[in-house]
MIDOSE-1310 file (N, C-alpha, C; in nm, 2 decimals, decimal comma, always signed):
residues 176
xxxx	+0,99/+0,39/+1,96/+0,90/+0,28/+1,96/+0,95/+0,18/+2,07; +0,86/+0,15/+2,17/+0,91/+0,04/+2,26/+0,88/-0,09/+2,21; +0,95/-0,19/+2,28/+0,95/-0,33/+2,22/+0,82/-0,38/+2,23; +0,72/-0,35/+2,32/+0,57/-0,39/+2,32/+0,50/-0,33/+2,20
xxxx	+0,55/-0,22/+2,15/+0,48/-0,16/+2,05/+0,53/-0,20/+1,91; +0,62/-0,29/+1,91/+0,68/-0,34/+1,77/+0,56/-0,42/+1,71; +0,53/-0,38/+1,59/+0,41/-0,44/+1,52/+0,45/-0,59/+1,47; +0,34/-0,66/+1,48/+0,34/-0,80/+1,43/+0,28/-0,80/+1,30
xxxx	+0,36/-0,87/+1,21/+0,31/-0,88/+1,07/+0,26/-1,02/+1,06; +0,14/-1,03/+0,99/+0,08/-1,16/+0,96/-0,02/-1,15/+0,85; -0,06/-1,27/+0,79/-0,15/-1,26/+0,69/-0,29/-1,21/+0,75; -0,35/-1,12/+0,66/-0,47/-1,06/+0,71/-0,58/-1,15/+0,70
xxxx	-0,68/-1,12/+0,77/-0,81/-1,21/+0,78/-0,92/-1,12/+0,73; -1,04/-1,17/+0,70/-1,15/-1,08/+0,67/-1,19/-1,00/+0,78; -1,17/-1,06/+0,91/-1,21/-0,98/+1,02/-1,11/-0,86/+1,04; -1,01/-0,85/+0,98/-0,92/-0,73/+0,97/-0,95/-0,61/+0,88
xxxx	-1,07/-0,64/+0,80/-1,10/-0,56/+0,70/-1,13/-0,41/+0,75; -1,21/-0,40/+0,86/-1,25/-0,27/+0,90/-1,12/-0,19/+0,96; -1,03/-0,26/+1,03/-0,91/-0,21/+1,09/-0,82/-0,16/+0,97; -0,81/-0,23/+0,87/-0,72/-0,20/+0,76/-0,79/-0,08/+0,69
xxxx	-0,93/-0,08/+0,67/-0,99/+0,03/+0,60/-0,97/+0,16/+0,68; -0,98/+0,16/+0,81/-0,97/+0,27/+0,90/-0,84/+0,33/+0,88; -0,73/+0,24/+0,91/-0,60/+0,29/+0,89/-0,57/+0,34/+0,75; -0,61/+0,27/+0,65/-0,59/+0,31/+0,51/-0,64/+0,46/+0,49
xxxx	-0,77/+0,48/+0,54/-0,83/+0,62/+0,52/-0,73/+0,72/+0,59; -0,69/+0,69/+0,71/-0,60/+0,78/+0,79/-0,47/+0,80/+0,73; -0,42/+0,71/+0,65/-0,30/+0,72/+0,58/-0,31/+0,81/+0,46; -0,43/+0,79/+0,38/-0,46/+0,88/+0,27/-0,47/+1,03/+0,32
xxxx	-0,53/+1,05/+0,43/-0,55/+1,18/+0,49/-0,42/+1,25/+0,53; -0,32/+1,15/+0,58/-0,19/+1,21/+0,61/-0,10/+1,24/+0,49; -0,12/+1,15/+0,38/-0,03/+1,16/+0,27/-0,07/+1,24/+0,15; -0,20/+1,24/+0,11/-0,24/+1,29/-0,03/-0,29/+1,43/-0,05
xxxx	-0,34/+1,49/+0,06/-0,39/+1,62/+0,03/-0,27/+1,72/-0,01; -0,28/+1,79/-0,11/-0,17/+1,87/-0,16/-0,24/+1,98/-0,27; -0,26/+2,09/-0,20/-0,32/+2,20/-0,27/-0,24/+2,24/-0,39; -0,11/+2,25/-0,39/-0,03/+2,27/-0,52/-0,05/+2,17/-0,63
xxxx	-0,09/+2,05/-0,60/-0,11/+1,95/-0,70/-0,26/+1,94/-0,74; -0,34/+2,03/-0,67/-0,48/+2,02/-0,70/-0,56/+1,91/-0,64; -0,51/+1,86/-0,53/-0,57/+1,75/-0,44/-0,60/+1,81/-0,30; -0,71/+1,87/-0,29/-0,75/+1,92/-0,16/-0,79/+1,82/-0,06
xxxx	-0,78/+1,85/+0,06/-0,81/+1,75/+0,18/-0,96/+1,71/+0,16; -1,04/+1,81/+0,13/-1,19/+1,79/+0,11/-1,21/+1,66/+0,02; -1,14/+1,66/-0,10/-1,16/+1,56/-0,20/-1,12/+1,43/-0,14; -1,00/+1,42/-0,07/-0,95/+1,30/-0,01/-1,05/+1,24/+0,09
xxxx	-1,10/+1,33/+0,18/-1,18/+1,30/+0,28/-1,31/+1,24/+0,22; -1,36/+1,31/+0,13/-1,50/+1,27/+0,06/-1,48/+1,13/+0,00; -1,36/+1,11/-0,07/-1,35/+0,97/-0,13/-1,35/+0,87/-0,03; -1,28/+0,89/+0,09/-1,27/+0,78/+0,18/-1,39/+0,77/+0,27
xxxx	-1,46/+0,88/+0,29/-1,59/+0,86/+0,37/-1,69/+0,79/+0,30; -1,69/+0,79/+0,17/-1,78/+0,72/+0,08/-1,74/+0,57/+0,09; -1,63/+0,53/+0,13/-1,58/+0,39/+0,14/-1,62/+0,33/+0,28; -1,67/+0,41/+0,37/-1,69/+0,38/+0,51/-1,84/+0,32/+0,53
xxxx	-1,92/+0,31/+0,42/-2,06/+0,28/+0,42/-2,07/+0,13/+0,45; -2,18/+0,07/+0,51/-2,18/-0,07/+0,53/-2,17/-0,16/+0,41; -2,21/-0,10/+0,29/-2,20/-0,16/+0,16/-2,06/-0,17/+0,11; -2,00/-0,06/+0,12/-1,85/-0,05/+0,07/-1,77/-0,14/+0,17
xxxx	-1,80/-0,15/+0,30/-1,71/-0,23/+0,39/-1,74/-0,38/+0,36; -1,87/-0,42/+0,32/-1,88/-0,56/+0,28/-1,81/-0,59/+0,16; -1,82/-0,50/+0,06/-1,74/-0,52/-0,06/-1,58/-0,54/-0,02; -1,54/-0,46/+0,06/-1,40/-0,47/+0,10/-1,36/-0,59/+0,15
xxxx	-1,46/-0,64/+0,25/-1,44/-0,78/+0,31/-1,43/-0,89/+0,21; -1,53/-0,88/+0,10/-1,52/-0,98/+0,00/-1,39/-0,98/-0,08; -1,33/-0,85/-0,10/-1,21/-0,84/-0,18/-1,11/-0,91/-0,09; -1,09/-0,87/+0,03/-0,99/-0,93/+0,12/-1,00/-1,07/+0,13
xxxx	-1,11/-1,12/+0,15/-1,14/-1,27/+0,14/-1,08/-1,33/+0,01; -1,10/-1,27/-0,10/-1,05/-1,31/-0,22/-0,90/-1,31/-0,23; -0,85/-1,20/-0,18/-0,70/-1,18/-0,18/-0,63/-1,30/-0,11; -0,68/-1,32/+0,01/-0,63/-1,42/+0,10/-0,64/-1,56/+0,04
xxxx	-0,75/-1,59/-0,03/-0,77/-1,72/-0,09/-0,69/-1,74/-0,20; -0,63/-1,65/-0,27/-0,56/-1,65/-0,40/-0,41/-1,67/-0,37; -0,36/-1,78/-0,42/-0,21/-1,81/-0,39/-0,12/-1,71/-0,47; -0,17/-1,64/-0,57/-0,10/-1,53/-0,62/-0,11/-1,39/-0,57
xxxx	-0,17/-1,38/-0,45/-0,17/-1,27/-0,39/-0,12/-1,27/-0,24; -0,06/-1,17/-0,20/+0,00/-1,17/-0,07/-0,07/-1,04/+0,01; -0,14/-1,06/+0,11/-0,21/-0,96/+0,17/-0,18/-0,97/+0,33; -0,09/-0,89/+0,38/-0,04/-0,89/+0,52/-0,08/-0,76/+0,58
xxxx	-0,08/-0,77/+0,71/-0,12/-0,65/+0,79/-0,01/-0,65/+0,91; +0,02/-0,53/+0,95/+0,11/-0,52/+1,07/+0,02/-0,45/+1,17; +0,00/-0,53/+1,29/-0,08/-0,47/+1,39/+0,00/-0,45/+1,53; -0,07/-0,36/+1,61/-0,02/-0,33/+1,74/-0,16/-0,32/+1,81
xxxx	-0,17/-0,41/+1,92/-0,28/-0,40/+2,01/-0,41/-0,40/+1,92; -0,42/-0,49/+1,83/-0,54/-0,50/+1,74/-0,56/-0,38/+1,64; -0,47/-0,29/+1,64/-0,49/-0,18/+1,55/-0,40/-0,21/+1,43; -0,43/-0,18/+1,31/-0,36/-0,19/+1,19/-0,27/-0,06/+1,18
xxxx	-0,14/-0,08/+1,17/-0,05/+0,02/+1,15/+0,04/+0,02/+1,03; +0,01/-0,09/+0,94/+0,07/-0,11/+0,82/+0,01/-0,22/+0,74; +0,02/-0,23/+0,61/-0,02/-0,34/+0,53/+0,05/-0,35/+0,39; +0,06/-0,46/+0,34/+0,12/-0,48/+0,21/+0,03/-0,57/+0,12
xxxx	+0,01/-0,53/-0,01/-0,06/-0,62/-0,10/+0,01/-0,63/-0,21; +0,06/-0,76/-0,25/+0,14/-0,80/-0,36/+0,07/-0,90/-0,44; +0,10/-0,90/-0,57/+0,04/-1,00/-0,66/+0,15/-1,05/-0,77; +0,12/-1,17/-0,81/+0,20/-1,22/-0,92/+0,09/-1,24/-1,03
xxxx	+0,13/-1,19/-1,14/+0,05/-1,21/-1,26/+0,12/-1,30/-1,35; +0,06/-1,35/-1,46/+0,12/-1,44/-1,56/+0,25/-1,37/-1,61; +0,25/-1,25/-1,65/+0,37/-1,19/-1,71/+0,45/-1,09/-1,63; +0,40/-1,05/-1,51/+0,46/-0,96/-1,42/+0,42/-0,98/-1,28
xxxx	+0,48/-0,88/-1,20/+0,44/-0,89/-1,05/+0,41/-0,74/-1,02; +0,34/-0,72/-0,91/+0,29/-0,58/-0,89/+0,29/-0,56/-0,73; +0,33/-0,45/-0,68/+0,30/-0,40/-0,56/+0,19/-0,31/-0,56; +0,06/-0,37/-0,51/-0,05/-0,30/-0,51/-0,08/-0,20/-0,41
xxxx	-0,01/-0,22/-0,29/-0,02/-0,13/-0,19/+0,09/-0,16/-0,08; +0,13/-0,05/-0,02/+0,23/-0,06/+0,09/+0,22/+0,06/+0,18; +0,14/+0,05/+0,29/+0,11/+0,18/+0,38/+0,17/+0,15/+0,51; +0,22/+0,24/+0,57/+0,26/+0,24/+0,71/+0,22/+0,38/+0,78
xxxx	+0,17/+0,35/+0,90/+0,11/+0,46/+0,98/+0,22/+0,56/+1,01; +0,19/+0,69/+1,02/+0,28/+0,80/+1,03/+0,38/+0,79/+1,15; +0,32/+0,73/+1,26/+0,40/+0,70/+1,38/+0,50/+0,59/+1,36; +0,48/+0,50/+1,25/+0,57/+0,40/+1,24/+0,67/+0,43/+1,12
xxxx	+0,65/+0,54/+1,06/+0,75/+0,57/+0,94/+0,88/+0,59/+1,00; +0,97/+0,55/+0,93/+1,12/+0,56/+0,97/+1,16/+0,46/+1,07; +1,08/+0,37/+1,11/+1,12/+0,26/+1,20/+1,16/+0,12/+1,14; +1,15/+0,12/+1,01/+1,19/+0,00/+0,94/+1,08/-0,09/+0,90
xxxx	+0,95/-0,05/+0,95/+0,84/-0,12/+0,93/+0,80/-0,15/+0,77; +0,82/-0,03/+0,70/+0,80/-0,04/+0,55/+0,90/-0,14/+0,49; +1,02/-0,14/+0,53/+1,12/-0,22/+0,48/+1,09/-0,37/+0,51; +1,04/-0,39/+0,63/+1,00/-0,54/+0,67/+0,89/-0,58/+0,60
xxxx	+0,79/-0,49/+0,56/+0,68/-0,53/+0,48/+0,73/-0,57/+0,33; +0,82/-0,48/+0,29/+0,87/-0,51/+0,16/+0,95/-0,64/+0,14; +1,02/-0,67/+0,26/+1,09/-0,81/+0,26/+0,98/-0,91/+0,24; +0,87/-0,89/+0,31/+0,76/-1,01/+0,31/+0,72/-1,02/+0,15
xxxx	+0,69/-0,89/+0,08/+0,66/-0,91/-0,06/+0,77/-0,96/-0,13; +0,89/-0,93/-0,11/+1,01/-0,99/-0,19/+1,02/-1,14/-0,16; +0,99/-1,19/-0,06/+0,99/-1,34/-0,03/+0,88/-1,41/-0,12; +0,77/-1,34/-0,13/+0,66/-1,38/-0,21/+0,68/-1,38/-0,35
xxxx	+0,74/-1,28/-0,41/+0,77/-1,25/-0,55/+0,88/-1,36/-0,59; +0,88/-1,38/-0,73/+0,98/-1,45/-0,81/+1,09/-1,35/-0,84; +1,22/-1,35/-0,78/+1,33/-1,27/-0,80/+1,37/-1,26/-0,94; +1,33/-1,35/-1,04/+1,37/-1,34/-1,18/+1,27/-1,27/-1,26
xxxx	+1,18/-1,20/-1,20/+1,07/-1,13/-1,27/+1,06/-0,98/-1,23; +1,01/-0,91/-1,32/+0,99/-0,76/-1,30/+0,89/-0,73/-1,20; +0,90/-0,64/-1,12/+0,80/-0,58/-1,02/+0,75/-0,45/-1,06; +0,63/-0,41/-1,07/+0,58/-0,27/-1,10/+0,50/-0,23/-0,98
xxxx	+0,50/-0,09/-0,96/+0,42/-0,03/-0,87/+0,36/+0,11/-0,93; +0,27/+0,17/-0,86/+0,23/+0,31/-0,89/+0,23/+0,38/-0,77; +0,29/+0,51/-0,78/+0,32/+0,60/-0,66/+0,25/+0,73/-0,71; +0,20/+0,80/-0,61/+0,15/+0,94/-0,63/+0,29/+1,02/-0,66
xxxx	+0,30/+1,10/-0,75/+0,42/+1,17/-0,81/+0,48/+1,27/-0,70; +0,39/+1,32/-0,62/+0,43/+1,43/-0,52/+0,46/+1,36/-0,38; +0,44/+1,22/-0,37/+0,48/+1,16/-0,25/+0,63/+1,12/-0,25; +0,71/+1,22/-0,22/+0,86/+1,21/-0,23/+0,92/+1,11/-0,14
xxxx	+0,85/+1,08/-0,01/+0,90/+1,00/+0,08/+0,89/+0,85/+0,03; +0,78/+0,83/-0,02/+0,75/+0,69/-0,09/+0,85/+0,66/-0,20; +0,87/+0,76/-0,30/+0,93/+0,75/-0,41/+1,09/+0,72/-0,36; +1,15/+0,80/-0,27/+1,27/+0,77/-0,21/+1,29/+0,62/-0,16
xxxx	+1,19/+0,59/-0,08/+1,18/+0,45/-0,03/+1,18/+0,35/-0,14; +1,10/+0,36/-0,24/+1,11/+0,26/-0,35/+1,24/+0,27/-0,44; +1,31/+0,38/-0,45/+1,43/+0,39/-0,51/+1,53/+0,31/-0,42; +1,53/+0,32/-0,29/+1,61/+0,25/-0,22/+1,60/+0,09/-0,23
xxxx	+1,47/+0,06/-0,27/+1,44/-0,09/-0,29/+1,48/-0,13/-0,43; +1,54/-0,04/-0,51/+1,57/-0,08/-0,65/+1,47/-0,04/-0,77; +1,37/+0,03/-0,73/+1,27/+0,07/-0,83/+1,32/+0,19/-0,89; +1,28/+0,22/-1,01/+1,31/+0,34/-1,11/+1,18/+0,38/-1,17
xxxx	+1,17/+0,51/-1,19/+1,05/+0,57/-1,26/+1,06/+0,50/-1,41; +0,94/+0,46/-1,45/+0,91/+0,43/-1,60/+0,89/+0,55/-1,68; +0,98/+0,57/-1,77/+0,96/+0,70/-1,85/+0,83/+0,70/-1,91; +0,77/+0,82/-1,92/+0,63/+0,83/-1,99/+0,52/+0,76/-1,92
xxxx	+0,53/+0,74/-1,80/+0,43/+0,65/-1,73/+0,34/+0,75/-1,65; +0,35/+0,88/-1,66/+0,26/+0,97/-1,58/+0,12/+0,96/-1,62; +0,03/+0,97/-1,52/-0,11/+0,96/-1,54/-0,18/+1,02/-1,42; -0,30/+1,05/-1,43/-0,39/+1,10/-1,32/-0,47/+0,98/-1,27
xxxx	-0,43/+0,95/-1,13/-0,51/+0,85/-1,06/-0,64/+0,91/-1,02; -0,76/+0,85/-1,04/-0,88/+0,89/-1,01/-0,91/+1,03/-1,08; -0,85/+1,06/-1,19/-0,86/+1,19/-1,27/-0,81/+1,31/-1,17; -0,73/+1,28/-1,06/-0,71/+1,38/-0,97/-0,55/+1,38/-0,92
xxxx	-0,51/+1,27/-0,90/-0,38/+1,26/-0,83/-0,26/+1,23/-0,94; -0,17/+1,31/-0,96/-0,05/+1,27/-1,05/+0,03/+1,16/-1,01; +0,02/+1,06/-1,09/+0,10/+0,94/-1,05/+0,19/+0,89/-1,16; +0,29/+0,80/-1,11/+0,38/+0,75/-1,20/+0,39/+0,60/-1,17
xxxx	+0,45/+0,54/-1,27/+0,48/+0,39/-1,25/+0,63/+0,38/-1,23; +0,66/+0,28/-1,14/+0,80/+0,26/-1,10/+0,82/+0,11/-1,13; +0,94/+0,07/-1,17/+0,98/-0,08/-1,20/+1,10/-0,12/-1,13; +1,10/-0,24/-1,08/+1,22/-0,30/-1,04/+1,25/-0,42/-1,14
xxxx	+1,37/-0,41/-1,20/+1,42/-0,53/-1,28/+1,44/-0,65/-1,20; +1,45/-0,77/-1,27/+1,47/-0,88/-1,19/+1,60/-0,87/-1,11; +1,60/-0,93/-0,99/+1,71/-0,93/-0,90/+1,81/-1,04/-0,93; +1,79/-1,14/-0,99/+1,88/-1,24/-1,02/+1,87/-1,28/-1,17
């Protein structure tokens, strides 16, 4: 990765919605098809193509607008030449905290971008509180990354996301 290709991380804007959506769909297609787990590429593609309609993009823009306006949510995007190559969505709830999403484009995996996005989330969260996340169980790369960040699988948390994708909850205990 050349220096000029180093992603800039910033708070997302409603105008970033389409770029984030496009990147998010590509990430799902790169990551989640798994015939052994019963998640065919056609299912992933169909799920995301339905989200590309003008109505769904409008809904997404409204969601992003709400995330940005909410002081208990962090929604940041990593961009290179106006293209989204990563994003993070973190929340603080009354009783816990959550990593709702952390995605990095395939060409930026292994560059430290995911760790940098996680640092932004860590700066946002209260280190004295638990952080939870959900990850697709066969996404071994993501699980290893989260384990390096101090997360552990929550026993008995297995469930099927969208009635299709085997998923687990991971938790990081307070850091101080």
